C-alpha positions as CSV (number, residue, x, y, z in Angstrom):
1,S,-14.8,5.4,-14.7
2,K,-15.0,5.1,-18.4
3,I,-18.5,5.9,-19.8
4,S,-19.4,4.9,-23.3
5,I,-21.7,7.3,-25.0
6,F,-22.6,4.7,-27.7
7,G,-21.5,1.1,-27.9
8,S,-19.9,-1.2,-25.5
9,N,-16.5,-1.7,-24.0
10,G,-17.1,-5.4,-23.5
11,I,-18.2,-8.5,-25.4
12,N,-21.9,-9.0,-25.9
13,Y,-23.2,-12.5,-26.4
14,V,-26.3,-13.3,-28.4
15,R,-28.0,-16.7,-28.3
16,R,-29.5,-17.9,-31.5
17,R,-30.6,-21.1,-33.1
18,P,-29.1,-22.5,-36.3
19,G,-30.1,-20.4,-39.3
20,E,-30.9,-17.3,-37.2
21,D,-27.4,-15.7,-37.4
22,L,-28.4,-12.9,-39.8
23,L,-31.9,-12.1,-38.5
24,P,-32.1,-8.5,-37.3
25,E,-33.5,-9.5,-33.9
26,C,-30.4,-11.7,-33.4
27,T,-27.8,-9.1,-34.2
28,L,-26.5,-6.1,-32.2
29,V,-25.4,-2.8,-33.6
30,T,-21.7,-2.2,-32.8
31,M,-19.3,0.7,-33.2
32,K,-15.6,0.1,-33.9
33,H,-14.5,3.0,-31.8
34,P,-17.2,3.9,-29.3
35,I,-17.4,7.5,-28.1
36,S,-16.5,7.6,-24.4
37,V,-15.4,9.9,-21.7
38,M,-13.3,9.1,-18.6
39,V,-14.3,10.7,-15.3
40,W,-12.5,10.6,-12.0
41,G,-14.4,11.4,-8.8
42,C,-14.4,10.8,-5.1
43,M,-17.0,10.4,-2.4
44,T,-17.6,9.6,1.2
45,R,-20.6,8.0,2.9
46,N,-21.9,11.5,3.6
47,A,-20.7,13.7,0.8
48,V,-19.4,14.0,-2.7
49,G,-15.9,15.4,-3.5
50,R,-14.4,16.9,-6.6
51,T,-14.6,15.4,-10.1
52,H,-12.3,15.6,-13.1
53,I,-12.9,14.8,-16.7
54,V,-9.8,13.1,-18.1
55,D,-8.4,14.5,-21.3
56,G,-6.6,11.9,-23.4
57,I,-4.7,9.0,-21.9
58,L,-4.0,9.0,-18.2
59,N,-0.5,8.2,-17.1
60,A,1.0,8.5,-13.6
61,K,2.3,12.0,-14.1
62,K,-1.1,13.4,-15.3
63,Y,-2.8,11.4,-12.6
64,Q,-0.7,12.9,-9.9
65,E,-0.6,16.5,-11.2
66,N,-4.2,16.9,-12.6
67,I,-6.1,14.7,-10.1
68,L,-4.3,13.9,-6.9
69,D,-2.6,17.3,-6.4
70,T,-5.7,19.2,-7.2
71,K,-9.0,17.3,-6.9
72,L,-8.1,14.7,-4.2
73,L,-6.3,17.1,-1.9
74,T,-9.0,19.7,-2.3
75,S,-11.6,17.0,-1.6
76,I,-9.8,15.9,1.5
77,D,-9.6,19.5,2.7
78,D,-13.4,19.9,2.2
79,L,-14.5,16.5,3.5
80,F,-12.0,15.7,6.2
81,E,-10.8,19.2,7.2
82,G,-7.4,18.3,5.6
83,K,-6.7,15.4,7.9
84,T,-5.4,12.8,5.5
85,E,-5.0,10.3,8.3
86,T,-8.7,10.1,8.9
87,C,-9.5,8.9,5.3
88,V,-8.8,5.8,3.4
89,F,-8.3,6.2,-0.4
90,Q,-9.7,3.4,-2.5
91,Q,-8.7,2.8,-6.1
92,D,-8.2,-0.1,-8.6
93,S,-5.0,-1.4,-9.9
94,A,-4.7,0.7,-13.0
95,T,-1.1,1.3,-14.0
96,C,-1.2,5.0,-13.2
97,H,-2.5,4.2,-9.7
98,T,0.2,1.7,-8.9
99,A,3.2,3.7,-10.3
100,Q,6.1,4.1,-7.8
101,T,5.9,7.9,-8.2
102,V,2.2,7.9,-7.2
103,K,3.0,5.5,-4.2
104,N,5.7,7.9,-3.1
105,W,3.3,10.8,-3.4
106,R,0.7,9.1,-1.3
107,K,3.2,8.2,1.3
108,A,4.5,11.7,1.5
109,K,0.9,13.0,1.9
110,R,0.1,10.2,4.5
111,I,-2.8,8.9,2.5
112,S,-3.8,5.3,3.2
113,V,-5.0,3.1,0.5
């Protein structure tokens, strides 16, 4: 998840009548490059697993080495007694999640998505 400290990652719409475009109550403060932090975490219905604060841009290699190998496997050990076949791993379609190297890693570890 990407968390913005100040500002927005999306588009904000403001409704105004003709002639109101420069009134302070009809404008929003924006920041060209909002300060943000990216955090990875995992959870089950009963417990919370490990978290990781992502440093810089996340690619498939960093995702596998810094998150999957360390945080995910440790969380599976803690929450599922190391039995990867008893958990289902859910993620979005980010490029680093769908890279072939990551798919091969999950297959080798027997982690279902």
